[in-house]
C-alpha positions as CSV (number, residue, x, y, z in Angstrom):
1,M,-9.5,-9.9,1.0
2,L,-11.3,-10.1,4.4
3,L,-9.9,-13.6,4.9
4,Q,-6.4,-12.4,4.1
5,Q,-6.8,-9.6,6.7
6,A,-8.0,-12.1,9.3
7,V,-5.0,-14.3,8.6
8,L,-2.6,-11.4,8.9
9,G,-4.3,-10.3,12.2
10,F,-4.0,-13.8,13.6
11,D,-0.3,-13.8,12.5
12,G,0.1,-10.7,14.7
13,D,0.3,-8.1,12.0
14,E,-1.9,-5.5,13.5
15,L,-1.4,-2.9,10.8
16,W,-2.1,-4.9,7.7
17,G,-4.7,-7.0,9.4
18,K,-6.7,-3.7,9.5
19,E,-5.4,-1.7,6.6
20,L,-5.2,-4.2,3.7
21,D,-8.6,-3.1,2.5
22,L,-7.0,0.0,1.1
23,V,-6.4,-2.0,-2.0
24,I,-10.2,-2.6,-2.4
25,D,-10.8,1.2,-1.8
26,G,-8.2,1.9,-4.5
27,E,-7.0,5.1,-2.7
28,V,-4.7,6.0,0.1
29,D,-4.2,9.2,2.0
30,V,-0.7,9.8,3.4
31,Q,1.7,12.7,4.3
32,C,5.1,13.2,2.8
33,P,7.6,12.4,5.5
34,E,9.7,15.4,4.4
35,C,7.4,18.4,3.6
36,E,4.3,16.9,5.3
37,D,2.2,17.6,2.2
38,E,-1.0,15.7,2.2
39,L,-1.1,13.2,-0.7
40,W,-4.2,11.5,-1.9
41,L,-3.0,8.6,-4.1
42,D,-4.9,6.4,-6.5
43,L,-3.5,2.9,-6.4
44,M,-4.3,2.2,-10.1
45,A,-4.1,5.6,-11.9
46,E,-1.9,6.2,-14.9
47,G,0.6,8.9,-14.3
48,S,0.6,8.2,-10.5
49,P,3.6,9.4,-8.5
50,I,3.8,5.8,-7.2
51,E,6.5,3.6,-8.5
52,P,5.1,0.0,-8.4
53,W,7.3,-2.2,-6.2
54,L,7.1,-4.9,-3.5
55,T,9.0,-3.5,-0.6
56,S,8.7,-6.2,1.9
57,D,8.3,-10.0,2.4
58,L,4.6,-9.3,3.3
59,A,4.1,-7.4,0.1
60,V,5.5,-10.4,-1.9
61,R,3.3,-12.8,0.1
62,V,0.0,-11.0,-0.5
63,H,0.9,-10.3,-4.1
64,A,1.6,-14.0,-4.8
65,E,-1.6,-15.0,-3.0
66,A,-3.7,-12.6,-5.1
67,V,-2.1,-13.9,-8.3
68,E,-2.7,-17.5,-7.2
69,A,-6.3,-16.7,-6.4
70,G,-6.8,-15.1,-9.8
71,R,-8.0,-11.8,-8.2
72,N,-7.6,-9.7,-11.4
73,S,-6.5,-6.2,-10.5
74,L,-5.5,-6.9,-6.9
75,P,-1.9,-8.0,-7.6
76,T,-1.3,-4.7,-9.5
77,A,-2.9,-2.7,-6.7
78,F,-0.5,-4.4,-4.2
79,T,2.5,-3.3,-6.2
80,Y,1.3,0.3,-5.8
81,L,0.4,0.0,-2.1
82,F,3.8,-1.4,-1.4
83,G,5.5,0.9,-3.9
84,R,7.6,4.0,-3.7
85,V,6.3,7.5,-4.0
86,H,8.0,10.7,-5.3
87,C,6.3,13.6,-3.5
88,P,5.1,16.0,-6.3
89,N,5.7,19.0,-3.9
90,C,9.3,18.4,-2.7
91,G,10.5,15.4,-4.7
92,T,11.2,13.2,-1.6
93,R,11.1,9.5,-2.4
94,F,9.5,7.2,0.2
95,D,7.9,3.8,0.7
96,L,4.1,4.3,0.6
97,A,3.4,1.4,3.0
98,D,5.7,3.0,5.6
99,Q,3.7,6.2,5.6
100,V,0.4,4.2,5.7
101,G,1.7,2.7,9.0
102,R,2.6,6.1,10.4
103,V,-0.9,7.5,9.7
104,S,-2.6,4.4,11.1
105,W,-0.5,4.4,14.3
106,G,0.1,8.1,14.4
């Protein structure tokens, strides 16, 4: 994972060069873009409000690299990190990775 972060950093991706380790942590903290409710999300939990998805070319890339490397649960975690969330408070649907970027660059 650290190597992938370094590669992304060298490629000029400042956000994911720093934040990709959220997958290792298995949790992410974001705000709903509509109601601003604080959401603490488990990237692997059953019944999560996250709809697994790969919302960008980068998501597809890191997912494929994790699969190729045989990294067990990482490919699934990437589908959650780059997935879509339904806010349990107001029902707004948003891309989780977009909100991670807003929090990081706030």
